[in-house]
N, CA, C and O atoms as CSV, one atom per row, in Angstrom:
chain,resi,resn,atom,element,x,y,z
A,1,MET,N,N,0.813,-1.186,0.000
A,1,MET,CA,C,0.000,0.000,0.000
A,1,MET,C,C,0.865,1.263,0.000
A,1,MET,O,O,0.616,2.191,-0.769
A,2,PHE,N,N,1.889,1.292,0.871
A,2,PHE,CA,C,2.719,2.485,0.948
A,2,PHE,C,C,3.507,2.689,-0.345
A,2,PHE,O,O,3.753,3.824,-0.753
A,3,GLY,N,N,3.895,1.601,-0.979
A,3,GLY,CA,C,4.584,1.710,-2.264
A,3,GLY,C,C,3.684,2.348,-3.316
A,3,GLY,O,O,4.131,3.179,-4.107
A,4,ALA,N,N,2.425,1.957,-3.319
A,4,ALA,CA,C,1.475,2.539,-4.279
A,4,ALA,C,C,1.245,4.013,-3.986
A,4,ALA,O,O,1.099,4.815,-4.909
A,5,LEU,N,N,1.211,4.372,-2.714
A,5,LEU,CA,C,0.963,5.767,-2.338
A,5,LEU,C,C,2.194,6.660,-2.480
A,5,LEU,O,O,2.083,7.884,-2.411
A,6,ALA,N,N,3.349,6.062,-2.675
A,6,ALA,CA,C,4.581,6.846,-2.787
A,6,ALA,C,C,4.605,7.692,-4.061
A,6,ALA,O,O,5.300,8.706,-4.116
A,7,ASP,N,N,3.862,7.288,-5.067
A,7,ASP,CA,C,3.867,7.997,-6.343
A,7,ASP,C,C,2.859,9.153,-6.313
A,7,ASP,O,O,1.684,8.936,-6.020
A,8,PRO,N,N,3.312,10.382,-6.614
A,8,PRO,CA,C,2.392,11.532,-6.562
A,8,PRO,C,C,1.246,11.446,-7.567
A,8,PRO,O,O,0.155,11.945,-7.289
A,9,THR,N,N,1.464,10.831,-8.721
A,9,THR,CA,C,0.383,10.689,-9.704
A,9,THR,C,C,-0.707,9.784,-9.152
A,9,THR,O,O,-1.894,10.040,-9.354
A,10,ARG,N,N,-0.307,8.732,-8.459
A,10,ARG,CA,C,-1.300,7.824,-7.866
A,10,ARG,C,C,-2.099,8.524,-6.768
A,10,ARG,O,O,-3.306,8.320,-6.643
A,11,ARG,N,N,-1.420,9.345,-5.982
A,11,ARG,CA,C,-2.150,10.103,-4.955
A,11,ARG,C,C,-3.141,11.067,-5.606
A,11,ARG,O,O,-4.256,11.240,-5.115
A,12,THR,N,N,-2.735,11.689,-6.707
A,12,THR,CA,C,-3.627,12.584,-7.446
A,12,THR,C,C,-4.839,11.817,-7.968
A,12,THR,O,O,-5.967,12.305,-7.898
A,13,LEU,N,N,-4.604,10.624,-8.486
A,13,LEU,CA,C,-5.709,9.800,-8.978
A,13,LEU,C,C,-6.671,9.422,-7.851
A,13,LEU,O,O,-7.887,9.453,-8.040
A,14,LEU,N,N,-6.141,9.069,-6.693
A,14,LEU,CA,C,-7.002,8.729,-5.561
A,14,LEU,C,C,-7.901,9.896,-5.165
A,14,LEU,O,O,-9.091,9.716,-4.905
A,15,VAL,N,N,-7.324,11.085,-5.124
A,15,VAL,CA,C,-8.112,12.274,-4.785
A,15,VAL,C,C,-9.194,12.505,-5.847
A,15,VAL,O,O,-10.341,12.806,-5.519
A,16,ALA,N,N,-8.820,12.362,-7.106
A,16,ALA,CA,C,-9.784,12.568,-8.194
A,16,ALA,C,C,-10.927,11.558,-8.101
A,16,ALA,O,O,-12.088,11.921,-8.288
A,17,ILE,N,N,-10.611,10.302,-7.817
A,17,ILE,CA,C,-11.649,9.271,-7.731
A,17,ILE,C,C,-12.512,9.484,-6.489
A,17,ILE,O,O,-13.715,9.222,-6.519
A,18,ALA,N,N,-11.912,9.955,-5.404
A,18,ALA,CA,C,-12.694,10.247,-4.198
A,18,ALA,C,C,-13.715,11.355,-4.475
A,18,ALA,O,O,-14.816,11.337,-3.925
A,19,HIS,N,N,-13.352,12.313,-5.324
A,19,HIS,CA,C,-14.269,13.406,-5.661
A,19,HIS,C,C,-15.226,13.041,-6.790
A,19,HIS,O,O,-16.281,13.657,-6.943
A,20,GLN,N,N,-14.854,12.040,-7.574
A,20,GLN,CA,C,-15.678,11.611,-8.710
A,20,GLN,C,C,-15.750,10.084,-8.705
A,20,GLN,O,O,-15.117,9.428,-9.532
A,21,PRO,N,N,-16.527,9.516,-7.767
A,21,PRO,CA,C,-16.620,8.047,-7.699
A,21,PRO,C,C,-17.126,7.460,-9.012
A,21,PRO,O,O,-17.892,8.089,-9.743
A,22,ALA,N,N,-16.686,6.258,-9.286
A,22,ALA,CA,C,-17.065,5.523,-10.495
A,22,ALA,C,C,-16.519,6.170,-11.762
A,22,ALA,O,O,-17.127,6.079,-12.828
A,23,ALA,N,N,-15.372,6.822,-11.637
A,23,ALA,CA,C,-14.726,7.427,-12.797
A,23,ALA,C,C,-14.076,6.348,-13.660
A,23,ALA,O,O,-13.697,5.289,-13.159
A,24,THR,N,N,-13.951,6.616,-14.936
A,24,THR,CA,C,-13.255,5.706,-15.845
A,24,THR,C,C,-11.832,6.217,-16.067
A,24,THR,O,O,-11.521,7.366,-15.755
A,25,ALA,N,N,-10.983,5.362,-16.603
A,25,ALA,CA,C,-9.610,5.762,-16.911
A,25,ALA,C,C,-9.595,6.906,-17.915
A,25,ALA,O,O,-8.765,7.808,-17.812
A,26,THR,N,N,-10.497,6.878,-18.874
A,26,THR,CA,C,-10.571,7.938,-19.879
A,26,THR,C,C,-10.920,9.272,-19.231
A,26,THR,O,O,-10.312,10.294,-19.551
A,27,GLU,N,N,-11.898,9.272,-18.322
A,27,GLU,CA,C,-12.283,10.500,-17.627
A,27,GLU,C,C,-11.126,11.038,-16.784
A,27,GLU,O,O,-10.882,12.244,-16.742
A,28,LEU,N,N,-10.430,10.139,-16.124
A,28,LEU,CA,C,-9.307,10.551,-15.280
A,28,LEU,C,C,-8.138,11.065,-16.117
A,28,LEU,O,O,-7.490,12.044,-15.745
A,29,ALA,N,N,-7.870,10.419,-17.230
A,29,ALA,CA,C,-6.759,10.831,-18.099
A,29,ALA,C,C,-7.002,12.219,-18.682
A,29,ALA,O,O,-6.050,12.953,-18.945
A,30,ALA,N,N,-8.269,12.588,-18.887
A,30,ALA,CA,C,-8.582,13.909,-19.443
A,30,ALA,C,C,-8.154,15.028,-18.498
A,30,ALA,O,O,-7.945,16.162,-18.928
A,31,GLU,N,N,-8.022,14.708,-17.209
A,31,GLU,CA,C,-7.660,15.721,-16.214
A,31,GLU,C,C,-6.163,15.757,-15.914
A,31,GLU,O,O,-5.708,16.605,-15.146
A,32,LEU,N,N,-5.399,14.850,-16.506
A,32,LEU,CA,C,-3.972,14.744,-16.196
A,32,LEU,C,C,-3.121,14.903,-17.446
A,32,LEU,O,O,-3.593,14.653,-18.555
A,33,PRO,N,N,-1.871,15.316,-17.272
A,33,PRO,CA,C,-0.985,15.495,-18.432
A,33,PRO,C,C,-0.267,14.205,-18.830
A,33,PRO,O,O,0.857,14.247,-19.331
A,34,ILE,N,N,-0.919,13.055,-18.607
A,34,ILE,CA,C,-0.323,11.770,-18.995
A,34,ILE,C,C,-1.334,10.995,-19.829
A,34,ILE,O,O,-2.520,11.323,-19.846
A,35,SER,N,N,-0.858,9.971,-20.518
A,35,SER,CA,C,-1.723,9.206,-21.413
A,35,SER,C,C,-2.694,8.315,-20.639
A,35,SER,O,O,-2.511,8.051,-19.451
A,36,ARG,N,N,-3.720,7.865,-21.338
A,36,ARG,CA,C,-4.682,6.944,-20.753
A,36,ARG,C,C,-3.985,5.657,-20.341
A,36,ARG,O,O,-4.309,5.082,-19.302
A,37,GLN,N,N,-3.037,5.202,-21.140
A,37,GLN,CA,C,-2.296,3.970,-20.799
A,37,GLN,C,C,-1.513,4.144,-19.503
A,37,GLN,O,O,-1.462,3.226,-18.684
A,38,ALA,N,N,-0.906,5.303,-19.310
A,38,ALA,CA,C,-0.177,5.577,-18.072
A,38,ALA,C,C,-1.138,5.603,-16.886
A,38,ALA,O,O,-0.829,5.082,-15.814
A,39,VAL,N,N,-2.302,6.211,-17.089
A,39,VAL,CA,C,-3.318,6.237,-16.031
A,39,VAL,C,C,-3.729,4.817,-15.682
A,39,VAL,O,O,-3.855,4.479,-14.505
A,40,LEU,N,N,-3.938,3.984,-16.695
A,40,LEU,CA,C,-4.322,2.590,-16.441
A,40,LEU,C,C,-3.274,1.838,-15.626
A,40,LEU,O,O,-3.618,1.050,-14.745
A,41,LYS,N,N,-2.013,2.079,-15.914
A,41,LYS,CA,C,-0.948,1.428,-15.140
A,41,LYS,C,C,-0.991,1.866,-13.681
A,41,LYS,O,O,-0.828,1.044,-12.780
A,42,HIS,N,N,-1.209,3.146,-13.449
A,42,HIS,CA,C,-1.307,3.652,-12.083
A,42,HIS,C,C,-2.547,3.094,-11.379
A,42,HIS,O,O,-2.484,2.725,-10.206
A,43,LEU,N,N,-3.669,3.035,-12.095
A,43,LEU,CA,C,-4.893,2.492,-11.512
A,43,LEU,C,C,-4.736,1.016,-11.165
A,43,LEU,O,O,-5.255,0.555,-10.148
A,44,THR,N,N,-4.029,0.286,-11.998
A,44,THR,CA,C,-3.776,-1.124,-11.723
A,44,THR,C,C,-2.938,-1.279,-10.460
A,44,THR,O,O,-3.226,-2.141,-9.629
A,45,ALA,N,N,-1.921,-0.467,-10.309
A,45,ALA,CA,C,-1.084,-0.521,-9.110
A,45,ALA,C,C,-1.905,-0.212,-7.858
A,45,ALA,O,O,-1.740,-0.868,-6.830
A,46,LEU,N,N,-2.780,0.775,-7.944
A,46,LEU,CA,C,-3.627,1.132,-6.805
A,46,LEU,C,C,-4.627,0.016,-6.487
A,46,LEU,O,O,-4.883,-0.281,-5.321
A,47,ALA,N,N,-5.180,-0.589,-7.520
A,47,ALA,CA,C,-6.127,-1.688,-7.309
A,47,ALA,C,C,-5.423,-2.912,-6.714
A,47,ALA,O,O,-5.968,-3.575,-5.831
A,48,GLU,N,N,-4.231,-3.206,-7.192
A,48,GLU,CA,C,-3.476,-4.344,-6.658
A,48,GLU,C,C,-3.067,-4.121,-5.203
A,48,GLU,O,O,-2.887,-5.081,-4.453
A,49,ALA,N,N,-2.922,-2.868,-4.808
A,49,ALA,CA,C,-2.606,-2.539,-3.416
A,49,ALA,C,C,-3.860,-2.549,-2.536
A,49,ALA,O,O,-3.773,-2.355,-1.324
A,50,GLY,N,N,-5.020,-2.776,-3.151
A,50,GLY,CA,C,-6.265,-2.829,-2.407
A,50,GLY,C,C,-6.902,-1.483,-2.142
A,50,GLY,O,O,-7.822,-1.377,-1.331
A,51,LEU,N,N,-6.419,-0.449,-2.821
A,51,LEU,CA,C,-6.913,0.907,-2.576
A,51,LEU,C,C,-8.072,1.310,-3.482
A,51,LEU,O,O,-8.755,2.301,-3.220
A,52,LEU,N,N,-8.291,0.546,-4.541
A,52,LEU,CA,C,-9.385,0.822,-5.471
A,52,LEU,C,C,-10.158,-0.454,-5.760
A,52,LEU,O,O,-9.604,-1.553,-5.751
A,53,ASP,N,N,-11.446,-0.287,-6.016
A,53,ASP,CA,C,-12.276,-1.364,-6.558
A,53,ASP,C,C,-12.518,-1.053,-8.020
A,53,ASP,O,O,-12.660,0.105,-8.412
A,54,ARG,N,N,-12.563,-2.115,-8.824
A,54,ARG,CA,C,-12.865,-1.968,-10.248
A,54,ARG,C,C,-14.200,-2.658,-10.511
A,54,ARG,O,O,-14.448,-3.763,-10.028
A,55,GLU,N,N,-15.045,-1.998,-11.276
A,55,GLU,CA,C,-16.317,-2.600,-11.645
A,55,GLU,C,C,-16.562,-2.369,-13.121
A,55,GLU,O,O,-16.554,-1.234,-13.597
A,56,ARG,N,N,-16.777,-3.449,-13.832
A,56,ARG,CA,C,-17.034,-3.344,-15.263
A,56,ARG,C,C,-18.488,-2.944,-15.465
A,56,ARG,O,O,-19.398,-3.533,-14.882
A,57,ALA,N,N,-18.691,-1.929,-16.305
A,57,ALA,CA,C,-20.025,-1.464,-16.679
A,57,ALA,C,C,-20.065,-1.414,-18.203
A,57,ALA,O,O,-19.727,-0.399,-18.812
A,58,GLY,N,N,-20.475,-2.502,-18.798
A,58,GLY,CA,C,-20.438,-2.597,-20.258
A,58,GLY,C,C,-18.996,-2.672,-20.726
A,58,GLY,O,O,-18.257,-3.566,-20.315
A,59,ARG,N,N,-18.592,-1.754,-21.574
A,59,ARG,CA,C,-17.220,-1.732,-22.085
A,59,ARG,C,C,-16.284,-0.945,-21.184
A,59,ARG,O,O,-15.068,-0.972,-21.371
A,60,GLU,N,N,-16.844,-0.249,-20.216
A,60,GLU,CA,C,-16.034,0.603,-19.343
A,60,GLU,C,C,-15.723,-0.085,-18.016
A,60,GLU,O,O,-16.475,-0.932,-17.533
A,61,VAL,N,N,-14.596,0.308,-17.452
A,61,VAL,CA,C,-14.255,-0.101,-16.098
A,61,VAL,C,C,-14.301,1.151,-15.248
A,61,VAL,O,O,-13.660,2.156,-15.558
A,62,ARG,N,N,-15.060,1.078,-14.183
A,62,ARG,CA,C,-15.218,2.229,-13.289
A,62,ARG,C,C,-14.486,1.943,-11.984
A,62,ARG,O,O,-14.472,0.812,-11.498
A,63,TYR,N,N,-13.881,2.982,-11.427
A,63,TYR,CA,C,-13.036,2.850,-10.235
A,63,TYR,C,C,-13.638,3.613,-9.061
A,63,TYR,O,O,-14.150,4.721,-9.218
A,64,THR,N,N,-13.565,2.998,-7.885
A,64,THR,CA,C,-13.970,3.654,-6.649
A,64,THR,C,C,-12.903,3.384,-5.592
A,64,THR,O,O,-12.231,2.353,-5.622
A,65,VAL,N,N,-12.760,4.310,-4.674
A,65,VAL,CA,C,-11.771,4.170,-3.595
A,65,VAL,C,C,-12.281,3.151,-2.585
A,65,VAL,O,O,-13.465,3.126,-2.250
A,66,THR,N,N,-11.372,2.316,-2.109
A,66,THR,CA,C,-11.664,1.350,-1.048
A,66,THR,C,C,-11.096,1.924,0.244
A,66,THR,O,O,-9.876,1.954,0.403
A,67,PRO,N,N,-11.934,2.381,1.174
A,67,PRO,CA,C,-11.428,3.080,2.355
A,67,PRO,C,C,-10.798,2.194,3.430
A,67,PRO,O,O,-9.979,2.682,4.209
A,68,GLU,N,N,-11.148,0.921,3.499
A,68,GLU,CA,C,-10.683,0.070,4.590
A,68,GLU,C,C,-9.160,0.029,4.752
A,68,GLU,O,O,-8.682,0.149,5.880
A,69,PRO,N,N,-8.383,-0.134,3.687
A,69,PRO,CA,C,-6.921,-0.176,3.873
A,69,PRO,C,C,-6.348,1.088,4.498
A,69,PRO,O,O,-5.337,1.031,5.197
A,70,PHE,N,N,-6.984,2.224,4.251
A,70,PHE,CA,C,-6.499,3.472,4.834
A,70,PHE,C,C,-6.671,3.450,6.345
A,70,PHE,O,O,-5.786,3.893,7.077
A,71,GLY,N,N,-7.799,2.942,6.818
A,71,GLY,CA,C,-8.029,2.823,8.257
A,71,GLY,C,C,-7.017,1.898,8.905
A,71,GLY,O,O,-6.509,2.185,9.989
A,72,ASP,N,N,-6.723,0.781,8.237
A,72,ASP,CA,C,-5.715,-0.153,8.755
A,72,ASP,C,C,-4.354,0.526,8.836
A,72,ASP,O,O,-3.630,0.353,9.816
A,73,ALA,N,N,-4.005,1.294,7.818
A,73,ALA,CA,C,-2.706,1.971,7.799
A,73,ALA,C,C,-2.617,3.024,8.894
A,73,ALA,O,O,-1.584,3.151,9.550
A,74,VAL,N,N,-3.688,3.775,9.095
A,74,VAL,CA,C,-3.699,4.799,10.144
A,74,VAL,C,C,-3.549,4.146,11.515
A,74,VAL,O,O,-2.802,4.641,12.360
A,75,SER,N,N,-4.249,3.045,11.738
A,75,SER,CA,C,-4.136,2.326,13.016
A,75,SER,C,C,-2.707,1.844,13.239
A,75,SER,O,O,-2.166,1.977,14.337
A,76,TRP,N,N,-2.099,1.287,12.198
A,76,TRP,CA,C,-0.729,0.794,12.307
A,76,TRP,C,C,0.230,1.944,12.611
A,76,TRP,O,O,1.093,1.824,13.481
A,77,MET,N,N,0.076,3.062,11.889
A,77,MET,CA,C,0.961,4.204,12.109
A,77,MET,C,C,0.794,4.776,13.512
A,77,MET,O,O,1.774,5.194,14.128
A,78,ALA,N,N,-0.430,4.799,14.021
A,78,ALA,CA,C,-0.663,5.296,15.379
A,78,ALA,C,C,0.013,4.391,16.400
A,78,ALA,O,O,0.605,4.875,17.366
A,79,ALA,N,N,-0.073,3.080,16.191
A,79,ALA,CA,C,0.563,2.136,17.118
A,79,ALA,C,C,2.081,2.279,17.082
A,79,ALA,O,O,2.726,2.325,18.129
A,80,VAL,N,N,2.643,2.348,15.901
A,80,VAL,CA,C,4.097,2.500,15.762
A,80,VAL,C,C,4.536,3.850,16.325
A,80,VAL,O,O,5.561,3.940,17.001
A,81,GLY,N,N,3.768,4.889,16.049
A,81,GLY,CA,C,4.099,6.212,16.584
A,81,GLY,C,C,4.099,6.217,18.102
A,81,GLY,O,O,4.966,6.829,18.726
A,82,GLY,N,N,3.118,5.530,18.703
A,82,GLY,CA,C,3.063,5.432,20.154
A,82,GLY,C,C,4.274,4.716,20.729
A,82,GLY,O,O,4.808,5.122,21.761
A,83,GLU,N,N,4.710,3.646,20.061
A,83,GLU,CA,C,5.904,2.917,20.505
A,83,GLU,C,C,7.138,3.814,20.451
A,83,GLU,O,O,7.962,3.800,21.366
A,84,TRP,N,N,7.263,4.597,19.373
A,84,TRP,CA,C,8.409,5.489,19.251
A,84,TRP,C,C,8.356,6.600,20.285
A,84,TRP,O,O,9.395,7.016,20.798
A,85,ASP,N,N,7.172,7.083,20.595
A,85,ASP,CA,C,7.038,8.107,21.644
A,85,ASP,C,C,7.546,7.548,22.973
A,85,ASP,O,O,8.267,8.225,23.706
A,86,GLU,N,N,7.163,6.307,23.273
A,86,GLU,CA,C,7.618,5.671,24.513
A,86,GLU,C,C,9.135,5.505,24.515
A,86,GLU,O,O,9.782,5.747,25.534
A,87,ARG,N,N,9.702,5.099,23.395
A,87,ARG,CA,C,11.156,4.919,23.295
A,87,ARG,C,C,11.884,6.250,23.471
A,87,ARG,O,O,12.905,6.321,24.156
A,88,MET,N,N,11.353,7.299,22.849
A,88,MET,CA,C,11.993,8.611,22.967
A,88,MET,C,C,11.909,9.125,24.407
A,88,MET,O,O,12.859,9.731,24.901
A,89,THR,N,N,10.801,8.893,25.071
A,89,THR,CA,C,10.655,9.301,26.471
A,89,THR,C,C,11.658,8.561,27.343
A,89,THR,O,O,12.297,9.165,28.204
A,90,ALA,N,N,11.802,7.262,27.125
A,90,ALA,CA,C,12.770,6.469,27.895
A,90,ALA,C,C,14.200,6.947,27.627
A,90,ALA,O,O,15.010,7.015,28.551
A,91,LEU,N,N,14.512,7.275,26.387
A,91,LEU,CA,C,15.837,7.767,26.018
A,91,LEU,C,C,16.102,9.115,26.689
A,91,LEU,O,O,17.199,9.341,27.202
A,92,ARG,N,N,15.131,9.998,26.694
A,92,ARG,CA,C,15.293,11.307,27.343
A,92,ARG,C,C,15.557,11.134,28.837
A,92,ARG,O,O,16.382,11.847,29.409
A,93,ARG,N,N,14.860,10.189,29.470
A,93,ARG,CA,C,15.080,9.935,30.899
A,93,ARG,C,C,16.500,9.448,31.164
A,93,ARG,O,O,17.139,9.849,32.136
A,94,ARG,N,N,16.973,8.586,30.290
A,94,ARG,CA,C,18.348,8.053,30.489
A,94,ARG,C,C,19.407,9.120,30.250
A,94,ARG,O,O,20.420,9.179,30.947
A,95,LEU,N,N,19.156,9.956,29.260
A,95,LEU,CA,C,20.152,10.986,28.926
A,95,LEU,C,C,20.030,12.201,29.830
A,95,LEU,O,O,21.001,12.937,30.009
A,96,GLY,N,N,18.878,12.417,30.390
A,96,GLY,CA,C,18.642,13.631,31.168
A,96,GLY,C,C,19.011,13.472,32.569
A,96,GLY,O,O,18.871,14.409,33.355
């Protein structure tokens, strides 16, 4: 997930899809300075990371954001951040 989010174009696509649910690659490519094929590659990476759902509607594939992985990531980061806070406090006590 973090690897997929590391790319600024992918983050831009996520924001665009969050504001325009069920967008197609063609609709998204019209808003970006990259080709439809490049958009498709980014969308595939996001979908493989579990951040997007794909739904076929006739000849089109529509994309929506999958929010659950974001909640899992936030929970993990909060837990890790708390552990580091405890470690830094212990280090300050030893050094102080």
